[in-house]
Every structure is written in C-alpha cells, then in structure tokens.
C-alpha positions as CSV (number, residue, x, y, z in Angstrom):
1,M,108.9,82.3,115.6
2,R,106.6,80.7,113.1
3,Q,106.2,81.4,109.4
4,T,103.4,83.7,108.6
5,G,101.9,83.0,105.1
6,H,103.5,83.5,101.7
7,I,106.7,85.5,101.5
8,E,107.3,87.2,98.1
9,L,110.7,88.0,96.5
10,L,110.0,91.4,95.0
11,G,111.3,92.3,91.6
12,T,110.7,91.9,87.8
13,S,114.3,91.1,86.7
14,Q,115.2,87.8,85.1
15,A,117.5,87.0,88.0
16,I,114.7,87.4,90.6
17,R,112.2,85.5,88.5
18,E,114.7,82.6,88.2
19,L,115.4,82.8,92.0
20,R,111.6,82.7,92.8
21,E,111.3,79.5,90.6
22,E,114.4,78.0,92.3
23,V,113.0,78.7,95.7
24,Q,109.8,76.8,94.8
25,R,111.8,73.8,93.7
26,V,114.1,73.9,96.7
27,A,111.2,74.2,99.1
28,R,109.9,70.7,98.1
29,S,113.0,69.0,99.6
30,D,114.7,68.9,103.0
31,A,118.2,69.4,101.5
32,K,120.5,71.9,103.1
33,V,120.8,75.2,101.4
34,L,123.7,77.7,101.3
35,I,122.6,81.2,100.3
36,T,125.3,83.6,99.2
37,G,125.3,87.3,98.3
38,E,126.5,90.7,99.4
39,S,125.3,92.2,102.7
40,G,121.8,93.6,102.4
41,V,120.7,91.7,99.3
42,G,117.9,89.8,101.2
43,K,119.4,86.4,102.0
44,E,117.1,86.0,105.0
45,I,114.1,86.8,102.9
46,V,115.1,84.0,100.5
47,A,115.5,81.6,103.5
48,R,112.1,82.6,104.8
49,A,110.5,82.2,101.4
50,I,111.9,78.6,101.2
51,G,110.5,77.9,104.7
52,A,107.1,79.4,103.9
53,A,106.7,77.4,100.7
54,S,107.7,74.1,102.3
55,V,105.8,71.5,104.3
56,R,107.4,73.1,107.3
57,A,105.6,76.4,106.8
58,G,103.5,76.0,110.0
59,A,106.6,75.1,112.1
60,P,109.1,77.4,113.7
61,F,111.6,79.4,111.6
62,I,114.5,80.2,113.9
63,P,117.1,82.7,112.7
64,V,120.6,82.8,114.3
65,N,123.0,85.6,113.4
66,C,126.5,84.0,113.8
67,A,128.3,87.3,113.6
68,G,128.9,89.4,116.7
69,I,128.1,86.6,119.2
70,P,131.1,85.3,121.2
71,E,131.9,81.7,120.7
72,T,130.7,80.5,124.1
73,L,127.4,82.3,123.8
74,L,126.9,81.0,120.3
75,E,127.4,77.4,121.5
76,S,124.8,77.9,124.2
77,E,122.5,79.7,121.7
78,L,122.6,76.8,119.2
79,F,122.8,73.7,121.5
80,G,121.4,75.0,124.8
81,H,122.8,74.6,128.3
82,V,122.1,72.9,131.6
83,R,121.7,74.5,134.9
84,G,125.0,75.4,136.6
85,S,127.1,75.0,133.5
86,F,128.4,78.5,133.7
87,T,127.9,81.7,135.7
88,G,124.3,82.9,135.1
89,A,123.0,79.5,134.0
90,Y,120.3,79.3,136.6
91,R,118.1,76.9,134.7
92,D,118.2,74.5,131.8
93,K,117.7,76.3,128.5
94,P,116.9,74.7,125.1
95,G,119.0,75.7,122.2
96,K,117.8,77.1,118.9
97,L,118.2,73.8,117.2
98,E,115.8,72.2,119.7
99,M,113.4,75.2,119.4
100,A,113.3,74.6,115.6
101,T,111.9,71.1,115.9
102,N,110.1,70.2,112.7
103,G,110.9,73.6,111.3
104,T,113.9,75.5,109.9
105,I,117.0,77.0,111.4
106,F,118.6,79.8,109.5
107,L,122.3,80.3,110.2
108,D,123.1,83.8,109.0
109,E,126.7,84.9,108.5
110,I,128.0,81.3,108.7
111,G,131.4,82.5,107.6
112,E,131.9,84.4,110.9
113,M,131.8,81.2,113.0
114,T,135.1,80.2,114.7
115,L,136.8,77.0,113.7
116,R,135.8,75.4,117.0
117,M,132.1,76.2,116.5
118,Q,132.4,75.0,112.9
119,G,133.5,71.7,114.3
120,L,130.6,71.5,116.7
121,L,128.1,72.3,113.9
122,L,129.7,69.7,111.6
123,R,129.3,67.0,114.3
124,F,125.6,67.9,114.6
125,L,125.2,67.7,110.8
126,E,127.0,64.4,110.6
127,T,125.7,62.5,113.6
128,G,122.4,64.3,114.4
129,E,123.5,64.7,118.0
130,I,123.1,67.7,120.3
131,Q,125.3,68.1,123.3
132,K,124.2,71.0,125.6
133,V,126.8,73.1,127.3
134,G,127.6,71.4,130.6
135,A,125.7,68.2,129.8
136,S,127.4,64.8,130.4
137,G,125.4,63.1,127.6
138,V,124.1,63.8,124.1
139,A,120.6,63.8,122.8
140,M,119.4,63.0,119.3
141,A,118.7,66.1,117.2
142,P,115.2,67.0,116.4
143,N,113.9,67.1,112.8
144,V,115.3,70.4,111.6
145,R,116.1,71.8,108.1
146,V,119.3,73.8,108.0
147,I,119.7,76.9,105.8
148,A,122.9,78.9,106.0
149,A,123.9,82.2,104.5
150,T,127.1,84.3,104.1
151,N,128.3,87.4,102.4
152,R,131.8,86.1,102.3
153,N,133.6,83.8,99.8
154,L,133.8,80.5,101.7
155,Q,136.2,79.0,99.2
156,D,138.7,81.9,99.9
157,L,138.2,81.3,103.7
158,I,139.0,77.6,103.1
159,T,142.2,78.5,101.4
160,Q,143.1,80.8,104.3
161,A,142.3,78.0,106.7
162,Q,139.5,80.0,108.3
163,F,136.6,77.7,107.2
164,R,136.4,74.0,107.2
165,E,136.1,72.4,103.8
166,D,134.1,69.4,105.1
167,L,131.6,71.8,106.7
168,F,131.3,73.7,103.4
169,Y,130.4,70.6,101.5
170,R,127.9,69.6,104.2
171,L,126.1,72.9,103.8
172,N,126.5,73.5,100.1
173,V,124.0,70.8,99.0
174,I,122.0,73.4,97.2
175,H,123.5,76.8,96.4
176,L,121.4,79.9,95.8
177,A,123.2,83.2,94.9
178,V,121.3,86.4,95.4
179,P,122.5,89.1,92.9
180,P,123.4,92.6,94.2
181,L,120.8,95.3,93.5
182,R,123.1,97.2,91.1
183,E,123.0,94.3,88.7
184,R,119.1,94.4,88.6
185,P,118.1,98.0,88.5
186,E,114.7,97.1,87.1
187,D,113.8,95.7,90.5
188,I,114.3,99.1,92.2
189,P,110.9,100.7,91.3
190,P,108.8,97.8,92.7
191,L,110.9,97.8,95.8
192,I,110.5,101.5,96.2
193,E,106.7,101.1,95.8
194,H,106.7,98.3,98.4
195,F,108.8,100.3,101.0
196,L,106.8,103.5,100.4
197,A,103.5,101.7,101.1
198,A,104.9,100.0,104.2
199,F,106.5,103.1,105.8
200,N,103.5,105.3,104.9
201,R,101.3,102.8,106.9
202,A,103.8,102.8,109.7
203,A,103.9,106.6,109.8
204,G,100.1,106.9,109.7
205,N,100.2,108.4,106.2
206,G,97.7,106.0,104.7
207,S,94.0,105.6,105.0
208,G,92.5,104.7,108.4
209,N,90.3,106.2,111.0
210,G,91.3,109.7,110.3
211,S,93.8,110.1,113.0
212,G,96.5,108.2,111.1
213,G,98.1,106.9,114.2
214,R,98.8,110.5,115.4
215,P,97.8,112.2,118.6
216,V,94.2,113.6,118.7
217,G,93.0,116.8,120.2
218,A,95.2,119.8,120.7
219,D,98.4,117.9,120.0
220,A,97.0,116.8,116.7
221,R,96.0,120.3,115.7
222,S,99.6,121.5,116.2
223,L,100.9,118.9,113.8
224,A,101.1,119.5,110.0
225,P,98.8,117.1,108.0
226,V,100.5,113.9,107.0
227,V,99.9,112.8,103.4
228,P,100.9,109.7,101.4
229,R,104.2,110.3,99.6
230,T,105.1,109.5,96.0
231,L,108.2,110.2,93.9
232,T,108.7,112.3,90.8
233,P,110.0,110.4,87.8
234,E,113.3,112.2,88.1
235,T,113.6,111.0,91.7
236,T,112.9,107.4,90.7
237,A,115.5,107.7,87.9
238,A,118.1,109.0,90.4
239,L,117.4,106.1,92.7
240,C,117.7,103.6,89.8
241,A,121.0,105.1,88.7
242,Y,122.7,104.7,92.1
243,S,125.0,101.7,92.6
244,W,123.5,100.8,96.1
245,P,126.6,99.4,97.9
246,G,124.3,98.4,100.8
247,N,121.8,96.8,98.4
248,V,118.1,96.4,99.3
249,R,118.7,97.2,103.0
250,Q,120.2,100.5,102.1
251,L,117.3,101.3,99.7
252,E,114.8,100.5,102.5
253,N,116.6,102.8,104.9
254,V,116.7,105.6,102.4
255,V,112.9,105.3,101.6
256,E,112.2,105.2,105.3
257,R,114.2,108.4,105.8
258,L,112.3,110.1,102.9
259,V,108.9,109.2,104.4
260,V,109.8,110.2,107.9
261,T,111.6,113.5,107.1
262,G,109.8,114.5,103.9
263,R,107.7,117.7,104.1
264,R,105.8,117.5,100.9
265,E,103.5,114.9,99.2
266,V,105.7,114.3,96.1
267,I,109.4,113.6,96.9
268,Q,111.8,115.6,94.7
269,V,115.4,115.0,93.7
270,A,116.3,117.8,96.1
271,D,115.0,115.7,99.0
272,L,117.4,112.9,98.4
273,P,120.7,112.4,100.3
274,P,123.7,114.1,98.5
275,E,125.2,110.9,97.2
276,L,121.9,110.1,95.4
277,R,121.3,113.6,94.1
278,A,124.4,113.2,92.0
279,M,122.6,110.5,90.0
280,S,119.8,112.8,88.9
281,N,121.4,113.2,85.5
282,G,120.7,109.5,84.9
283,R,124.3,108.6,84.4
284,R,126.4,106.4,86.7
285,P,129.6,107.8,88.2
286,T,132.8,107.3,86.2
287,R,134.3,105.5,89.1
288,E,132.8,102.0,88.8
289,R,134.4,100.2,91.7
290,R,131.7,99.3,94.2
291,R,132.1,101.1,97.5
292,T,131.5,98.9,100.5
293,I,130.3,99.8,104.0
294,V,133.9,99.3,105.1
295,D,135.1,102.0,102.6
296,D,132.4,104.4,103.9
297,L,133.3,103.8,107.5
298,F,137.0,104.2,106.8
299,K,136.4,107.4,105.0
300,K,134.3,108.6,107.9
301,L,137.1,107.9,110.4
302,L,139.8,109.5,108.2
303,E,138.1,112.5,106.8
304,E,135.4,113.4,109.3
305,R,137.6,112.5,112.3
306,V,134.7,110.6,114.0
307,S,135.8,108.2,116.8
308,F,135.7,104.4,116.2
309,W,133.6,104.1,119.4
310,T,131.0,106.4,117.9
311,A,131.0,105.4,114.2
312,V,131.8,101.7,114.3
313,Y,131.4,100.1,117.7
314,P,127.6,100.7,118.0
315,L,127.0,99.2,114.5
316,Y,129.0,96.1,115.4
317,M,127.3,95.6,118.7
318,R,123.8,96.0,117.1
319,R,125.0,93.5,114.4
320,E,124.5,96.0,111.6
321,I,128.0,95.1,110.4
322,T,129.7,91.7,110.6
323,R,132.8,90.4,112.1
324,G,134.2,90.2,108.6
325,N,133.4,93.9,108.0
326,L,135.2,94.8,111.3
327,R,138.3,92.7,110.3
328,D,138.4,94.4,106.9
329,L,138.2,97.9,108.5
330,V,141.0,97.0,110.9
331,G,143.0,95.7,108.0
332,K,142.6,99.0,106.1
333,G,143.8,100.8,109.3
334,L,146.8,98.5,109.6
335,E,147.6,99.1,105.9
336,E,147.5,102.9,106.5
337,A,149.6,102.5,109.7
338,R,152.1,100.0,108.2
339,G,151.1,97.3,110.8
340,N,151.2,99.5,113.9
341,Y,148.1,99.1,116.1
342,K,149.0,102.2,118.2
343,I,148.8,104.2,115.0
344,V,145.6,102.5,114.0
345,A,144.1,103.7,117.3
346,R,145.1,107.2,116.5
347,I,143.8,106.9,112.9
348,F,140.5,105.7,114.4
349,N,140.4,108.9,116.5
350,M,140.7,107.2,119.9
351,E,142.0,108.8,123.1
352,P,145.6,107.6,124.0
353,D,144.4,105.5,126.9
354,D,141.9,103.7,124.7
355,Y,144.6,101.6,123.0
356,K,144.4,98.6,125.4
357,R,140.6,98.8,125.4
358,F,140.7,98.6,121.6
359,L,142.9,95.6,121.5
360,N,140.8,93.8,124.2
361,F,137.7,94.5,122.2
362,L,139.2,93.0,119.1
363,R,140.5,89.9,120.9
364,K,137.2,89.3,122.6
365,H,135.3,89.3,119.3
366,D,138.0,87.5,117.3
367,C,138.6,90.5,115.1
368,Q,142.3,91.1,115.8
369,V,144.1,91.0,112.4
370,P,147.8,89.8,112.3
371,F,149.9,92.9,111.8
372,K,153.1,91.4,110.4
373,E,152.0,91.1,106.8
374,Y,151.2,94.8,106.8
375,R,154.7,95.7,107.9
376,E,156.1,93.8,104.9
377,R,153.8,95.4,102.3
378,P,154.7,98.5,100.3
379,H,152.6,101.3,101.7
380,A,149.9,102.6,99.5
381,K,147.5,105.4,100.2
382,P,143.8,104.4,99.8
C-alpha cells in the first residue's frame, strides 16, 4: 500500500495547527515516532501524514493492527515465515517489515502486544535483524521507518509489568499526542463538512452523470430523488456540544448514518440520535466524566440484556475494539460479580453452557483478567 498524495489533518484549532506543524518537522527525519491518543482520534491519519510528507512518500506505507491478532499470527505477520514452518504454511511469505522496504511501517495499538512479541520487536529495533518463523538464520532488516501508536498509557503498563521499558524508550524518540475531539470543538464543523461531502459522493448525492450512482430505468423511477444534505445551525450546534467519547471515528459514523438514512435535504435536530438531540440546547450535560466505549458496552449488556456474543464479540473480531477494551469490559464484569467468572457469564447474558467457551475465548486472545483482586475489593455498583 503506497502513499497517495498529500494527507491533511482537518481542523482549525490551535492544537491541530500545532500538530500539523509538528508533522512537517517530524517528516524530515527518519526518527521513530510514538503517537498517543484516545481511540478514534485519528492516530493513523497522523502517521500517514508523516509518511506522505517525507522522502518515503512514494514507498509503501504498511499498517499493522497489533490488537486482536494472536501472538503467533502477529509474529508471522511482521517477520514472515518459511514454507512448512506451521500448518498451512505452504509457501514462503514475506513479513510486513520486509514489504515496507524503503517505506514506513505503522504499528497500531502497540500496547496490545504480548511481552514475547515486544521482545522480538525490540531485537529488530536494536539489531536490524529479521528472523522469519521457521527460518534457521536471520536476514538484515530492510530500510524501514517505524511509527507506533497506542490509546493506552504505556507508563502505567510498564509499572504493571505489561510493557517493556526498554522498548518504550526505543519507540518514544518523538512523541506526538493527538487531543480528543471534546477538547477542540472548533474542529467539529470542518470535519462535518468533510464527511458530508465524502458520504454524499459515495451515496450518489453529488453532481455527476445524472444517475448519481443509482439504478437507471424502472428501478430508478421507484426511488425517491437523492439530494445533497446540509445541516441546520441548530443541528451543528448540537453536534458541537456533544462530548464524542468515540472521537472523530464516532463523528464520521454519525454523519454517514445521517446521509444514508436522512429523508430530507436539510438535516434537523430531530434526525439526530437520541444522545445527540439532548445537546440541542447548546449546553453540555452536568455529568462531565467521559463515557468510554467500554461504559457503553457494559450498559448495553446490563440494561438491554444483549448477549456478549452479539454485542461485543463481533466488534472485537472486526478489530473495532481493542484487547485493552475487552480486558476493561471483563474487569467491570468481575467487579460487578465480585471476581466470579461464572457470574460474569450470566451478567453478559450467555447461556449456561457458554461458560467454558467464554473462558477459552479470553485465554486465546490474552484477555483473561485475574479475578482474585476483585474478590478482595469492596463491592461498588457502577
């Protein structure tokens, strides 16, 4: 995957203007970069902007999501493997590091790597050597720039012995922090405008050959005309007043939903999801603590009685939530259940015979949280 032209960080806030300037300075060097920020703030966009502004712009930009990939698969994904090294290895396969020769590799959710994988990555960073899975020898690493990102506090993980301090200092040569959307509300209108234009084009609502990407003939006549969509000032104000726990990604999803499901040219406050309509008075809710995706999922399990396999499992397997999110959710369940995994399975609305399946799933993906500390804590309702 090669870089395709200039990549712009959208926004007018001071924080984004400074970040754009920093990206331009960072792009001139080959130093390793660690990008931090909450889930959905646009860390990959920042990484791509660095690559696109650098001398490596015409070379591959290879993203690797370290969350949700089992350790053995991640090792093969990064370093490659040789034929016969494991079941299904029918041919030699280059790793992403090799594929990124002369370009950039982007290690997203680096905080989700197991300690063993962290050690393998550290060796690569220190020696410049690549050892493919099943290979007897090593090869010198290609010329690759490494950019990593995480939504977790790596210093806290180091304290908890879940992240290697030496790897942290190897990666943290240049640190870029992407602020959450709630701290830069002035960036919301230009982001809305950008997403509206993009989704209108995708939905065939823009100018074109007249068909707008829709079926022609009888099928076309049966469809209501599609028109470009805009927002009333009150609707924009409601969107600007919302706290956006899912950040830019959540805003993008909301705008897409409005374009796809809207039935009129100008989107009204009444067209917004319920949680956003509450912001139409222009005031923020009195409860200021930021809700996270884990809070929302836990509420869905508890109050709406949706099964874990329906509400959580698909999100994790599609990598829409991270291993850290899943661990946090399990931790909330253990707190509610006072450390009893069988009760957690009931809280998560599973069938009685799903208990072993649940534990096996957590073990396989390194998401099983130690239960003892929750048995020692005083129980508190969320």
